[in-house]
C-alpha positions in Angstrom: 296.0 -45.3 -26.6 297.6 -41.9 -26.5 300.6 -41.6 -24.2 302.0 -38.4 -22.9 305.7 -37.6 -22.1 304.9 -37.9 -18.4 303.6 -41.4 -18.6 307.2 -42.7 -18.1 307.1 -41.4 -14.6 304.0 -43.4 -13.6 304.8 -46.2 -11.2 304.4 -49.5 -13.0 301.8 -51.9 -11.8 301.1 -55.6 -12.3 297.6 -56.8 -11.5 297.0 -53.6 -9.6 300.1 -54.1 -7.4 302.7 -51.2 -7.6 306.1 -52.5 -8.6 308.1 -49.5 -7.3 309.3 -51.6 -4.3 310.8 -54.2 -6.6 312.5 -51.4 -8.7 314.0 -50.0 -5.5 315.3 -53.4 -4.3 316.6 -54.5 -7.7 319.9 -52.6 -7.5 320.9 -54.6 -4.5 321.0 -57.7 -6.7 323.7 -56.2 -8.8 326.1 -55.8 -5.9 328.6 -58.8 -5.6 328.1 -61.0 -2.6 331.0 -62.4 -0.6 332.3 -65.9 -1.5 335.4 -67.9 -0.9 337.3 -65.7 -3.4 336.3 -62.4 -1.7 339.8 -61.1 -1.5 340.9 -61.9 -5.0 337.6 -61.1 -6.8 338.3 -58.1 -9.1 334.6 -56.9 -9.0 334.6 -56.9 -5.2 337.9 -55.1 -5.1 336.5 -52.4 -7.4 333.4 -52.2 -5.2 335.5 -51.8 -2.1 337.6 -49.1 -3.7 334.5 -47.2 -4.8 332.9 -47.5 -1.3 336.1 -46.3 0.3 336.3 -43.3 -2.0 332.6 -42.4 -1.4 333.0 -42.8 2.4 336.1 -40.6 2.4 334.4 -37.8 0.4 331.3 -37.9 2.6 333.2 -38.0 5.9 335.6 -35.3 5.0 333.4 -32.4 6.3 332.4 -34.3 9.5 334.2 -34.6 12.8 334.7 -37.9 14.6 331.2 -37.8 16.1 329.7 -37.7 12.7 331.6 -40.8 11.5 329.0 -42.9 13.3 326.8 -42.0 10.3 329.2 -43.4 7.7 327.3 -46.6 7.1 323.9 -44.8 6.6 325.3 -42.0 4.3 327.4 -44.4 2.2 324.5 -46.9 1.8 322.2 -44.0 0.8 324.8 -42.7 -1.7 325.2 -46.2 -3.2 321.4 -46.7 -3.3 320.7 -43.4 -5.1 323.7 -43.8 -7.5 322.6 -47.2 -8.7 318.9 -46.3 -9.0 319.7 -43.1 -10.9 322.1 -44.8 -13.4 319.8 -47.8 -13.9 317.0 -45.4 -14.7 318.8 -44.2 -17.8 318.5 -47.6 -19.4 315.7 -48.0 -22.0 312.3 -49.3 -20.8 313.2 -48.8 -17.1 311.5 -46.9 -14.3 313.4 -44.5 -12.1 311.9 -44.4 -8.6 313.9 -41.2 -7.7 311.7 -39.2 -10.2 308.9 -39.6 -7.6 308.8 -36.7 -5.2 307.1 -38.9 -2.6 310.0 -41.3 -2.5 312.6 -38.5 -2.3 310.7 -36.8 0.5 310.5 -40.2 2.3 314.3 -40.3 2.2 315.0 -36.7 2.9 312.6 -35.9 5.7 313.5 -38.7 8.2 317.2 -38.2 7.7 317.0 -34.4 8.0 314.8 -34.8 11.2 317.4 -37.2 12.6 320.2 -34.7 12.2 318.0 -32.0 13.8 317.0 -34.1 16.7 320.7 -35.1 17.2 321.6 -31.5 17.5 318.7 -30.7 19.9 319.7 -33.6 22.1 323.5 -33.1 22.2 323.8 -29.3 22.0 320.4 -27.6 22.2 321.8 -24.1 22.9 324.0 -24.1 19.8 321.3 -25.6 17.6 318.7 -23.0 18.7 321.4 -20.3 18.3 321.5 -20.9 14.6 318.0 -19.3 14.4 319.4 -16.0 15.7 322.9 -14.9 14.6 324.9 -13.0 17.1 324.7 -9.2 16.9 321.3 -9.0 15.4 319.5 -5.7 16.0 316.6 -5.9 18.4 314.0 -4.8 15.9 315.0 -7.6 13.4 314.9 -10.4 15.9 311.3 -11.6 15.4 311.5 -11.4 11.6 314.9 -13.1 11.5 313.8 -15.9 13.7 310.8 -16.5 11.3 313.1 -16.4 8.3 315.7 -18.8 9.8 313.0 -21.2 11.0 311.4 -21.2 7.5 314.8 -21.9 5.9 315.4 -24.7 8.4 312.0 -26.4 7.8 312.3 -26.1 4.0 315.5 -28.0 3.8 314.0 -31.5 3.4 311.6 -30.1 0.7 314.6 -28.6 -1.1 316.4 -31.9 -1.0 313.5 -33.9 -2.4 312.5 -31.3 -5.1 316.1 -30.8 -6.3 316.6 -34.5 -6.9 313.2 -35.0 -8.5 313.4 -31.9 -10.7 316.9 -32.6 -12.1 316.1 -36.3 -13.0 312.7 -35.5 -14.4 314.0 -32.7 -16.6 316.8 -34.9 -17.9 314.4 -37.8 -18.8 312.0 -35.5 -20.5 314.8 -33.9 -22.6 316.0 -37.4 -23.7 312.5 -38.4 -24.6 311.8 -35.2 -26.5 315.0 -35.4 -28.5 314.7 -39.1 -29.3 311.1 -38.6 -30.5 312.2 -35.7 -32.7 315.1 -37.8 -34.1 312.8 -40.7 -35.1 310.2 -38.3 -36.5 312.8 -36.5 -38.7 314.5 -39.7 -40.0 312.1 -40.3 -43.0 311.9 -36.7 -44.1 315.2 -35.0 -43.1 317.8 -37.7 -42.4 320.7 -35.2 -42.0 318.9 -33.3 -39.2 317.9 -36.6 -37.7 321.6 -37.7 -37.5 322.5 -34.4 -36.0 319.7 -34.8 -33.4 320.9 -38.3 -32.6 324.4 -36.9 -32.0 322.9 -34.4 -29.6 321.0 -37.2 -27.9 324.2 -39.2 -27.3 325.9 -36.1 -25.8 322.8 -35.4 -23.6 322.8 -39.0 -22.4 326.4 -38.6 -21.3 325.4 -35.4 -19.5 322.6 -37.2 -17.8 324.9 -39.9 -16.6 327.0 -37.2 -14.9 323.8 -35.5 -13.5 322.7 -38.8 -12.1 325.9 -39.2 -10.2 326.2 -35.6 -9.2 322.6 -35.4 -7.8 323.1 -38.5 -5.7 326.3 -37.0 -4.3 324.8 -33.6 -3.7 321.8 -35.2 -1.9 324.0 -37.1 0.6 326.6 -34.3 0.9 323.9 -31.8 2.0 322.7 -34.3 4.6 326.2 -34.6 5.9 326.6 -30.8 6.1 323.3 -30.6 8.0 324.6 -33.2 10.3 327.9 -31.3 10.8 325.9 -28.3 12.0 324.3 -30.3 14.7 327.2 -32.2 16.1 
């Protein structure tokens, strides 16, 4: 059976049942659960420190009204971070390479920020569609442009995350395939290619963390505009 490079992005199935839900819920099993040594457990202490750091960074651009979203944004950040990093392991599936899943995360949260602004401050939210001092002749065109840029935000969130992770996985697979193919004939080039592969893997670890942070940070900035 001939496999293409894009087969790694196909959702795994068992007896015709998609396993993407299991792959999405699996990272939750890696998080430590509280026990009678909750205070003295080093792993839980490290987890608490990371969650505090993530929450601090995400809440920095928000005012006090936006702090109500701390649990949602921090949970989303942790969820995306663990899934992206686990997807770099061999023989694993990365759900965040699926545009449908990323759009399912981006669109409801973006819509929630938009509805929050329309409910709390409708005049200011609608005022973003028309900057002050716009010439009269440009008003219709500018409203269309600003409305389009507003509606395209969830699509940009989903496509950005999908494209970056997909490109990284494809590069890793291409270079690893080339390294194995060159090993019997040109071992020197194969070793050099393997070195490049290791460096690219480190880069992809950074990309996985950065993309999760950018996804949630943009949502927090959208929220700040509407509160």
